Residue, then its C-alpha position, 0 to 999 in steps of 0.5 A: x466756156x469753151x466753144x464747140x469745136x468745128x468740124x474741120x479740126x478734126x476731119x481728114x484733110x484732102x481725102x482720096x476719092x474715086x470716079x464712079x466709072x472705076x470698078x470695085x476693084x480698083x476701090x479696094x485697091x485703093x482702101x487696102x493701100x490708103x488704110x482706109x474704109x470710106x472711099x468718096x464717089x464722084x461722079x461728073x466732077x461733083x460728090x455722087x456717094x461713098x463706098x465703104x468697106x461695107x459696100x465691098x462685103x456685101x457685094x460678096x455675099x453673091x456668089x460668081x462676083x468678079x470686083x473688075x466688072x462691077x462699077x463703084x457707082x452702081x452699088x456705092x452708098x447713093x445718099x451720104x452724109x455730108x456736112x459743111x467745115x463749120x458744123x459743130x464737131x456735137x453736131x455731126x457726131x450725133x447725127x452719125x451715132x443717130x444714122x449709125x454712120x461710119x463717116x460725113x463727107x465734108x463739101x464747101x461749097x459744093x467742093x469735096x474737101x473732107x471726110x470724117x469718119x468714126x477714126x477721126x471721132x475717136x481722135x476728137x474725143x480722145x483730145x477733148x478728153x485730154x483737153x478737157x481732164x489734163x488742164 
C-alpha cells in the first residue's frame, strides 16, 4: 500500500507574499499580475496573515473605499491555516474542507516555504486519480 503524500509534494513553493504595511491596491496588483487569489502577509519578517480575493471583494462593499489608502495588515485574515511541509496531504485537505478554506500556508521552522491552495488540491486529486486508475 502506498503512503499518503506529504503536502510539500503538491504545494506551490516560493509563494509571492506582501508586507502588512503595503496598500490593498498593491496587493490587488500583485494578485492580478501573478493570477493568484491568496497572498501571504508578512510583518516583521514573520507570517502575519493571508490576503485573499475574498478580503478584497468584501472591502468594496463599503462606499467610498480607496484601496490605495488601506493597509493590507488592517484587512487581511490574521489567523491563517498553517501547516508544515511534512503534513499528510489528506489531513490538510480534510482541515481545509471542514473549515471551508481556500489555502494553507506552509511553514518550516517559522519560515514561509509554500502555499497549498484549492487549485493545488485539484492538481493533487488529478495526479492521484491518474496514478491509481491508470497504472
